[in-house]
C-alpha positions in Angstrom: 185.9 65.3 -85.1 184.1 67.5 -82.5 180.4 67.1 -83.3 178.1 69.7 -80.9 174.9 68.8 -81.1 172.8 72.3 -80.2 169.2 73.4 -79.8 167.5 76.7 -79.6 163.8 77.5 -78.9 161.0 80.1 -79.9 158.6 80.5 -76.6 155.7 81.9 -76.6 155.9 83.9 -73.1 153.6 86.0 -71.2 154.7 89.1 -69.6 154.5 88.7 -65.9 153.0 85.1 -65.8 156.2 83.4 -64.6 153.8 80.2 -64.0 153.5 80.1 -67.7 157.1 81.0 -68.7 158.6 79.0 -66.5 156.4 76.0 -67.8 157.5 76.7 -71.3 161.2 76.9 -70.4 160.8 73.5 -68.5 159.5 72.1 -71.6 162.2 73.5 -74.2 164.6 72.0 -71.8 163.0 68.8 -71.7 162.5 68.8 -75.6 166.5 69.8 -75.9 167.3 67.0 -73.8 165.4 64.1 -75.7 167.1 65.6 -78.9 170.6 64.9 -77.0 171.5 68.5 -77.0 174.6 69.7 -75.2 173.7 73.6 -75.0 169.9 75.1 -74.8 169.1 78.8 -75.8 166.3 80.6 -75.0 164.7 84.1 -75.7 165.8 87.3 -74.1 164.2 87.9 -71.0 162.1 84.6 -71.2 161.7 84.0 -67.4 159.7 87.6 -66.9 158.4 87.9 -70.5 160.2 90.4 -72.6 157.5 93.0 -72.5 156.7 94.4 -68.6 158.0 97.5 -69.6 157.9 99.2 -66.0 156.9 96.4 -64.2 160.8 95.6 -64.6 161.4 98.9 -62.0 159.6 96.7 -59.2 161.7 95.2 -56.8 158.7 91.6 -56.8 159.7 91.7 -60.5 163.6 90.5 -60.1 162.2 88.7 -56.8 160.1 86.0 -58.9 163.0 86.1 -61.5 165.4 84.8 -58.9 162.6 82.1 -57.5 162.1 81.1 -61.0 165.9 80.4 -61.9 166.4 78.7 -58.6 163.5 76.1 -59.5 165.7 75.4 -62.5 169.1 75.3 -60.9 167.9 72.6 -57.5 166.5 70.4 -60.0 167.8 68.4 -62.7 167.1 70.7 -65.3 170.7 72.1 -66.1 172.6 68.5 -65.3 174.5 67.6 -68.2 173.7 70.4 -71.0 174.4 73.9 -70.8 171.8 76.6 -70.9 171.4 80.1 -71.1 168.3 81.8 -69.4 167.5 85.5 -69.5 166.1 87.6 -66.7 167.0 91.0 -65.3 169.4 91.4 -62.8 169.9 94.0 -60.1 173.6 94.9 -59.5 173.4 97.5 -57.0 171.4 100.2 -58.1 171.7 99.4 -61.7 169.2 97.1 -63.6 170.6 94.8 -66.5 169.1 93.0 -69.0 170.8 89.5 -68.7 171.7 86.3 -70.1 172.6 83.6 -67.2 174.7 80.7 -68.4 174.5 77.8 -66.2 175.5 74.2 -66.2 175.0 71.3 -63.8 173.2 73.5 -61.1 175.6 76.2 -61.4 175.7 79.5 -62.8 178.6 80.0 -65.0 178.7 83.6 -66.2 176.3 86.3 -65.9 176.5 88.3 -69.1 174.6 91.7 -69.0 173.3 93.4 -72.3 175.8 96.1 -73.6 173.9 97.7 -76.1 170.1 98.6 -75.3 167.3 98.3 -77.9 165.4 102.4 -78.0 162.8 103.4 -80.7 160.3 101.6 -82.9 158.1 100.6 -79.7 161.3 99.4 -77.8 162.5 101.5 -75.1 165.1 99.6 -73.0 167.2 102.4 -71.8 163.6 103.4 -69.8 164.4 99.9 -67.6 168.1 99.0 -67.9 171.3 100.2 -67.7 173.8 99.1 -70.6 177.1 97.6 -69.7 179.8 99.3 -70.2 183.4 98.3 -68.9 186.6 100.3 -68.6 188.8 97.9 -67.9 188.6 94.1 -69.4 187.7 91.9 -66.5 184.9 89.8 -65.0 183.6 91.7 -62.0 181.7 89.3 -59.2 178.2 89.3 -58.6 176.8 88.2 -55.2 173.7 86.2 -55.5 171.2 86.6 -53.6 171.3 84.6 -49.9 168.3 81.9 -50.7 169.9 81.2 -54.4 173.3 81.1 -52.7 172.2 78.7 -49.9 170.2 76.5 -52.8 173.2 75.9 -55.1 175.9 76.4 -52.5 177.3 79.2 -55.0 178.1 82.4 -53.4 179.5 84.5 -56.7 179.3 84.6 -60.4 181.7 86.1 -62.7 179.4 89.4 -64.0 180.6 91.5 -67.3 181.5 90.9 -71.1 183.6 87.7 -71.6 183.3 83.9 -72.9 183.3 80.5 -71.3 186.4 78.0 -72.4 185.3 74.7 -72.0 188.0 71.9 -72.8 187.0 71.6 -76.2 185.3 74.8 -77.2 184.7 78.5 -76.4 181.3 80.1 -76.2 179.9 83.5 -75.9 176.2 85.4 -75.1 175.6 88.4 -77.7 172.0 90.0 -76.6 169.2 90.8 -79.7 170.6 94.5 -80.7 174.2 93.5 -80.0 174.1 91.5 -83.6 172.9 94.9 -85.1 174.9 97.4 -83.6 177.7 99.4 -85.9 180.3 98.2 -83.9 179.2 94.3 -83.2 181.3 92.0 -80.6 181.3 88.9 -82.4 184.2 89.8 -84.4 186.4 90.2 -81.6 185.0 87.8 -79.6 185.9 85.3 -82.6 189.5 86.4 -82.6 189.7 84.9 -79.3 188.8 82.1 -80.2 185.1 81.8 -79.3 183.4 79.2 -81.6 179.9 79.2 -80.6 177.5 82.7 -80.1 174.7 82.3 -78.7 171.9 85.0 -79.5 169.0 85.3 -77.4 166.7 87.9 -78.9 163.4 89.6 -78.7 162.9 90.6 -82.2 159.3 92.0 -83.3 157.5 91.1 -86.5 157.7 93.7 -89.1 157.0 92.9 -92.5 160.7 92.1 -94.6 162.4 92.1 -90.9 163.1 88.3 -91.1 165.5 88.3 -94.4 167.4 91.6 -92.8 167.2 89.7 -89.4 168.8 86.3 -91.1 171.7 88.5 -93.9 172.9 89.8 -90.9 173.4 86.6 -89.0 174.8 84.7 -91.8 177.0 87.6 -93.4 178.3 87.7 -89.6 179.4 83.9 -89.3 180.7 84.5 -93.2 183.3 86.7 -92.2 184.6 85.2 -89.3 183.5 81.5 -88.9 181.6 80.3 -86.7 178.4 78.7 -85.2 175.5 80.9 -84.9 172.4 80.1 -82.4 169.4 82.2 -82.5 166.5 82.5 -80.4 163.7 84.5 -80.2 159.9 85.2 -78.6 157.3 83.6 -80.6 153.6 85.0 -80.2 152.0 88.1 -77.9 153.3 88.6 -74.7 150.6 91.0 -73.7 151.4 94.4 -76.3 150.9 95.7 -79.3 153.7 93.2 -81.2 153.9 90.0 -82.2 157.2 88.2 -82.0 157.5 85.7 -85.1 160.0 83.2 -83.6 162.4 82.2 -86.3 165.0 80.4 -84.2 167.9 79.4 -86.4 171.2 77.9 -86.1 174.1 79.0 -88.9 177.2 77.5 -89.5 180.1 79.5 -91.5 177.2 81.6 -93.1 174.9 78.5 -94.0 171.8 78.2 -92.3 171.5 74.6 -91.2 168.2 74.8 -88.8 165.3 77.4 -89.0 162.1 77.6 -87.0 158.7 78.6 -87.7 157.9 82.4 -88.6 154.0 81.8 -88.0 153.0 79.2 -85.5 150.6 78.8 -82.7 153.2 76.6 -80.7 154.3 77.7 -77.2 157.4 76.1 -77.8 158.8 75.7 -81.0 162.5 73.7 -81.0 165.0 74.2 -83.8 167.7 71.4 -83.3 171.2 70.9 -85.3 174.3 69.0 -84.8 177.6 70.4 -86.5 180.9 70.2 -87.1 182.9 72.2 -85.2 186.1 71.4 -86.7 185.0 73.3 -90.2 184.7 76.3 -88.1 188.2 75.9 -87.2 188.9 75.3 -90.9 187.5 78.4 -92.5 189.3 80.3 -89.9 192.6 78.5 -90.3 192.4 78.9 -93.7 192.2 83.0 -93.9 195.3 84.7 -93.6 193.9 87.6 -92.8 192.2 86.3 -90.0 195.3 84.6 -88.7 196.9 87.9 -88.5 194.0 89.8 -86.9 193.8 87.2 -84.2 197.6 87.4 -83.5 196.9 91.2 -82.5 193.8 91.0 -81.2 192.5 92.9 -77.7 192.3 90.0 -75.1 188.3 89.3 -73.8 188.2 88.0 -70.1 187.1 84.6 -69.9 186.3 81.7 -67.6 187.5 78.3 -67.5 185.0 75.4 -67.1 186.6 71.7 -67.3 183.9 70.1 -69.0 183.2 68.7 -72.3 180.5 69.7 -74.6 181.6 68.2 -78.0 181.2 64.3 -78.9 182.8 62.1 -81.5 181.1 61.3 -84.5 180.0 57.8 -84.9 177.2 56.2 -87.6 174.3 57.2 -85.6 175.1 60.8 -85.8 174.4 62.9 -88.9 175.7 66.3 -89.5 173.0 69.0 -90.4 173.3 70.5 -93.9 172.5 73.8 -95.1 168.7 74.2 -95.9 166.8 77.0 -98.1 164.6 79.2 -96.6 160.9 79.9 -98.2 160.1 83.6 -98.0 156.7 84.9 -97.4 155.5 87.7 -99.4 154.5 90.9 -97.6 150.8 90.3 -97.9 151.1 86.6 -96.3 153.1 88.1 -93.6 150.5 91.0 -93.0 147.9 88.0 -92.8 149.8 85.9 -90.9 151.0 87.9 -88.3 147.7 89.4 -87.7 145.9 86.2 -87.2 148.8 84.9 -84.8 148.4 88.0 -82.7 144.5 87.6 -82.8 144.5 84.2 -81.7 147.0 85.0 -78.7 144.9 88.0 -77.5 141.9 85.8 -78.0 142.8 83.0 -75.8 144.5 85.1 -73.1 142.0 87.5 -72.6 139.4 84.7 -71.7 137.2 86.3 -73.9 134.6 84.2 -75.9 135.5 85.3 -79.5 135.0 88.4 -81.6 132.6 91.0 -82.9 133.5 93.1 -86.2 131.5 96.2 -87.3 131.1 94.7 -90.8 131.2 97.7 -93.5 132.2 95.5 -96.7 134.6 97.9 -97.3 138.5 97.6 -97.7 139.7 98.1 -93.8 136.6 96.1 -92.4 136.8 93.5 -94.7 140.5 93.0 -94.4 140.2 92.6 -90.4 137.3 89.8 -91.1 139.8 88.5 -93.3 142.4 88.5 -90.8 140.2 86.7 -88.4 139.3 84.1 -91.3 143.4 83.2 -91.5 143.6 83.0 -87.6 140.5 80.4 -87.8 142.0 78.2 -90.6 145.7 78.2 -89.0 143.7 77.4 -85.3 142.4 74.1 -87.6 145.4 73.6 -89.2 147.8 73.3 -86.1 144.9 71.2 -84.4 145.3 68.7 -87.4 149.0 68.8 -86.9 148.5 67.5 -83.2 148.9 70.4 -80.9 147.5 69.9 -77.9 147.4 73.3 -76.2 145.8 74.8 -79.2 143.4 72.1 -79.5 142.7 72.5 -75.6 142.2 76.5 -76.0 140.0 76.2 -79.4 137.6 73.8 -77.2 137.6 76.3 -74.0 136.9 79.2 -76.5 134.5 77.2 -78.7 132.5 75.9 -76.1 132.8 72.3 -77.8 131.4 69.4 -75.7 132.5 65.6 -75.1 134.7 65.0 -77.8 134.3 67.4 -80.2 136.7 70.1 -81.4 137.1 71.9 -84.4 137.8 70.3 -87.7 136.2 73.5 -90.1 137.6 76.7 -90.1 134.2 78.1 -90.8 132.7 76.1 -88.4 134.8 77.2 -85.6 134.3 81.1 -87.1 130.4 80.6 -86.4 130.9 79.6 -82.9 133.8 82.5 -82.3 133.2 85.4 -85.0 130.0 87.8 -85.2 130.1 90.4 -88.1 127.5 93.0 -87.9 126.2 95.2 -91.0 124.9 98.6 -89.6 123.4 100.2 -92.4 121.6 104.2 -92.7 119.5 105.8 -94.9 122.5 108.2 -95.5 125.0 105.6 -96.6 124.8 106.0 -100.5 126.4 102.6 -101.1 124.5 100.7 -98.5 122.9 97.8 -101.0 126.5 97.1 -102.5 128.3 97.7 -99.2 125.3 94.9 -97.7 125.8 92.5 -100.3 129.6 92.6 -100.0 130.0 92.3 -96.1 127.2 89.4 -96.5 129.5 87.7 -99.1 132.6 88.1 -97.1 130.9 86.6 -94.1 129.1 83.4 -95.6 132.7 82.7 -96.8 134.8 83.2 -93.7 131.6 81.7 -91.6 130.8 84.3 -89.1 127.5 84.4 -87.6 126.5 87.9 -89.4 124.0 90.4 -88.7 122.4 92.9 -90.3 120.6 95.7 -88.9 119.8 99.8 -89.6 120.6 102.5 -86.9 118.1 104.6 -88.0 115.6 104.4 -85.3 118.7 104.7 -82.9 119.9 108.4 -84.8 116.4 109.3 -85.1 115.9 109.1 -81.4 118.9 111.1 -80.8 118.4 113.7 -83.0 114.5 114.3 -81.5 116.0 114.9 -78.4 118.6 117.5 -79.6 115.7 119.2 -81.1 113.7 119.0 -77.9 116.5 120.6 -76.4 117.6 123.4 -78.6 114.7 123.7 -80.9 117.3 123.0 -84.0 117.1 120.3 -86.4 120.1 119.0 -88.1 119.7 118.5 -92.1 122.4 117.2 -94.4 124.4 119.9 -96.7 122.7 118.7 -99.8 119.5 118.9 -97.9 120.7 122.7 -97.0 122.3 122.5 -94.0 125.5 123.6 -93.0 129.2 122.0 -92.4 128.8 121.8 -89.3 125.6 119.8 -89.1 126.6 117.7 -91.9 129.6 116.5 -89.8 127.4 116.4 -86.7 125.0 113.6 -88.0 128.2 111.6 -89.7 129.9 111.8 -86.4 126.8 111.0 -84.7 125.7 107.8 -86.9 129.5 106.6 -86.3 129.5 106.8 -82.2 125.7 105.2 -82.9 127.5 102.1 -84.2 130.2 102.3 -81.5 127.6 101.7 -78.8 125.5 99.1 -80.6 128.8 97.3 -81.1 129.6 97.4 -77.5 126.2 96.4 -76.2 126.2 93.6 -78.8 129.4 92.3 -77.9 128.6 92.1 -74.4 125.2 91.0 -75.0 125.8 88.3 -77.7 127.0 85.7 -75.8 124.4 86.0 -73.2 121.6 85.3 -76.1 123.3 82.1 -77.0 123.9 81.0 -73.7 127.2 81.3 -73.8 130.0 82.6 -71.0 131.9 85.8 -71.1 132.0 88.6 -74.0 133.6 89.1 -77.2 136.5 91.7 -78.3 135.2 94.3 -80.7 137.3 94.9 -83.5 138.5 98.4 -84.8 139.3 99.0 -88.2 141.2 102.3 -88.6 144.2 101.9 -90.8 147.6 104.1 -90.4 146.3 106.7 -93.1 143.2 107.8 -91.3 145.0 107.5 -88.2 147.8 109.9 -89.5 145.9 112.6 -90.9 142.8 112.1 -88.3 140.1 110.6 -91.0 138.5 109.4 -88.1 135.6 110.0 -86.0 136.8 110.1 -82.4 135.5 107.1 -80.2 133.7 106.4 -83.3 132.8 103.0 -84.6 135.9 102.1 -87.0 138.1 103.7 -84.2 137.1 102.6 -80.9 137.5 99.1 -79.7 139.4 96.4 -77.9 142.6 95.9 -80.5 142.8 96.4 -83.8 144.8 94.2 -86.3 145.3 97.1 -89.0 146.4 100.2 -87.2 150.0 100.2 -88.9 148.8 99.2 -92.3 148.0 101.8 -95.1 145.4 101.7 -96.9 147.7 100.6 -100.2 149.2 97.6 -98.1 145.5 96.9 -97.2 144.5 96.6 -100.9 147.3 94.2 -101.9 146.6 91.7 -98.5 143.1 91.4 -99.7 144.3 90.7 -103.6 146.6 87.9 -101.7 143.6 86.6 -100.0 141.0 86.2 -102.7 143.0 83.6 -103.8 144.7 82.0 -101.3 142.2 81.9 -98.6 139.4 81.2 -100.9 137.4 84.6 -100.1 136.4 85.3 -103.8 134.2 88.2 -102.7 137.1 90.2 -101.8 137.7 90.3 -105.5 134.8 93.3 -105.4 136.0 94.9 -102.3 139.5 95.5 -104.1 138.2 96.9 -107.3 136.1 99.4 -105.5 138.3 102.2 -105.3 137.7 105.3 -102.9 138.1 109.0 -104.0 140.7 110.7 -103.4 138.5 113.6 -101.9 137.1 112.2 -98.8 135.0 114.5 -96.6 134.7 113.3 -92.6 134.9 113.9 -88.9 134.6 116.3 -86.4 136.6 119.2 -88.3 134.5 118.7 -92.0 137.3 119.0 -94.4 138.2 117.7 -97.6 141.2 115.4 -97.5 142.6 115.7 -101.2 145.3 113.5 -100.9 145.3 109.7 -102.7 146.1 106.8 -101.1 149.8 107.0 -102.8 150.2 110.0 -101.4 149.0 109.3 -97.5 151.6 106.4 -97.9 154.1 108.5 -98.8 153.6 111.1 -96.2 153.5 108.7 -93.5 156.9 106.8 -94.1 158.5 110.3 -94.7 157.2 111.7 -91.4 158.0 108.5 -89.0 160.3 106.1 -91.0 162.8 109.1 -92.4 161.6 111.6 -89.3 160.7 114.6 -91.9 159.6 117.8 -90.5 157.3 120.1 -92.9 160.7 121.6 -94.8 162.5 118.5 -95.2 159.5 116.8 -96.5 159.2 119.2 -99.1 162.5 119.0 -99.8 162.3 114.9 -100.2 159.0 115.3 -102.4 160.3 118.2 -104.8 163.0 115.3 -106.0 160.3 112.7 -105.8 157.6 114.4 -107.3 159.4 116.9 -109.6 158.4 115.6 -113.1 154.6 115.7 -112.6 154.2 118.7 -110.1 155.7 122.0 -109.6 157.1 123.5 -106.3 154.0 125.3 -105.5 151.6 122.4 -105.6 154.0 120.1 -103.3 154.2 122.9 -100.9 150.3 122.8 -101.1 150.1 119.3 -100.7 152.9 119.2 -97.7 150.9 122.1 -95.8 147.7 120.6 -96.4 149.0 117.3 -94.6 151.0 118.9 -91.7 147.9 121.1 -91.0 145.6 118.3 -90.6 147.7 116.2 -89.2 148.7 118.4 -86.5 144.9 119.5 -86.0 143.8 116.0 -85.6 146.9 114.3 -83.4 145.0 114.7 -80.2 143.0 111.6 -81.7 146.0 109.6 -82.0 146.1 109.4 -78.0 142.8 107.7 -77.9 143.3 105.1 -80.9 142.9 101.5 -80.1 145.6 99.2 -79.3 146.9 97.9 -82.8 149.0 95.4 -83.8 152.3 97.3 -84.9 153.7 95.2 -88.1 154.8 98.7 -90.2 157.1 101.3 -88.7 155.0 104.1 -89.8 152.3 103.8 -87.0 150.7 106.8 -85.8 149.4 105.3 -82.4 150.6 107.6 -79.9 150.8 104.9 -77.5 154.5 104.0 -76.8 155.0 103.8 -80.7 154.8 107.9 -81.8 155.6 110.0 -79.2 154.9 113.2 -79.9 152.7 116.2 -78.5 149.3 116.1 -79.6 148.7 120.0 -79.2 150.0 121.9 -82.2 150.1 125.6 -83.9 148.6 124.2 -86.9 149.8 127.3 -88.7 153.3 126.2 -88.5 154.5 129.6 -89.1 158.0 129.4 -89.3 158.2 126.3 -91.1 155.6 127.0 -93.7 157.8 130.3 -94.3 160.8 128.4 -95.3 158.8 126.4 -97.7 157.8 129.5 -99.5 161.1 130.7 -99.6 162.2 127.5 -101.2 159.4 127.8 -103.5 160.5 131.3 -104.8 163.9 130.1 -105.3 165.0 129.4 -109.2 165.0 125.7 -110.2 168.5 124.9 -111.7 169.6 122.0 -113.8 172.6 119.6 -113.6 174.6 122.8 -115.1 173.7 125.2 -112.5 171.5 127.2 -114.8 168.5 128.3 -114.2 165.4 126.4 -115.9 
């Protein structure tokens, strides 16, 4: 029996913080060695952090990565254990995303990534070259002089291949390569590779964990093998949350799995596997044997070293485990909570400040911060010393104190502010809802009126122009009504930032508070927001990629599961389907369900006006005429394009769903359109006039 103990880890790295990243890598190696692992796998680009973006184009980034690798190689870190490290490697004028397989202070192979991630927030082709090899051989890579001198090694095999040890064969597969139309692991398996090491940087999207794990288990069910998967954890400085979930899969069965929502900096997964079971599965499949006999030969290098050991009574083989999936609502809350915590502790801010109106959006953000506080207290109770140290620093605890109660912790680091006005038709109920939720979460809650500030600005305007603004119901015009509404939104924004910068000073605390925005994906999509207003302008936004329907579902989950019973009242308060808002003063005339449908068709399915019309004729044909569908599509695209400029200044948001309208890095479309869409709308009109045929091709 060939027994192999392996360790794969999720690391909470930070782009461009080389010392932080190196310390996490060393800690993971220490834990792997203490567990007795023969292989240690880390996530993709773990040395630099995955989210360096255009910093990858700086030579300093490449140099610092080699400096860190050299430190790992000259020490005892790789002694007696195969370690895979992720970093960028420059070869001539080409830059590659690579895994470096190291053992006993030497680099055995450099494996460049063959299929790059592009789209959905990832843009690897902007920085890296995909490895394309016409001939099946490994090139020789000349190491940097200082690295070469330090480890007494001049060159390293570079390219697509695997390592043949005395007792097994090991190969790397990097992130996207697993999910490509023609993956490489089947070919490697036919060449005798038994151990696959996938270093990944997979961002959290709702229900993505399920798809990811099914891809791995399906792959190993078909070919047999031991699959090690490593992923980043936390937020490395951008809009994404990496959800960990490192795992070990044997012949299609999960035998070890890491946490999805964790505040840890290092989450280690260890498994002990009988590789003879891999050999047995393959030998029993006649089709597999036939294909292996006529395979394309993949290049390899031979390393005279044994990774496996024989079984004794103290070694237990890892058995299959059952994975419990979180529901979508829980994923939204927990992912945002982890994302918020990483931003809070790394920004060196003293806490968050939220304008809390009592509506669905701001209540969702408040609940996410409450969820974060609960998670922090839970991790401290579980013995996480790093979370404890960060919480003590942020919460300004003294002596031997630290957070033991989430409400007490929230009061130290979370301010909520209700800013009422005389023009708010539901101020009384909103005030009560915001106060009740603040009490349940434990935030330091303030209530104020902005009437005085707004009146002062209106008086200034009247002095300058001689004009007095009036609401439409008071005899004013649409222009006046829109101006008054936007004035209140921008006034709240100014007051919010004033409080965020000065409240810590008022309470003798150092630092500042991060302002949380509350614009959801639907509002961003159609521009139903005040540019530079209170809800759209802030430091970060946890709900920017989540639509209203999903936020309501999250609140329904949060009410019983987080213990915020006041959210029940918030979810039962429905918004009207006709909403007047913002600078252009228009009526949306779209329900939350319709807006969510438009968003998915526009971004996920990449529909223009005509293809969206055709899709919706099929979807809504039973209840709406073609003319009605056409009207809704035209109405949506008119206001979408008219307000597209607002997407260029949205607050950086947590991207957890793939139809976000955020222009920055995620939804890269122009911001100036011909809002009449003449060619597209004319085509829709022609389709409306065409006769509708039944299943027999007859006019109906």
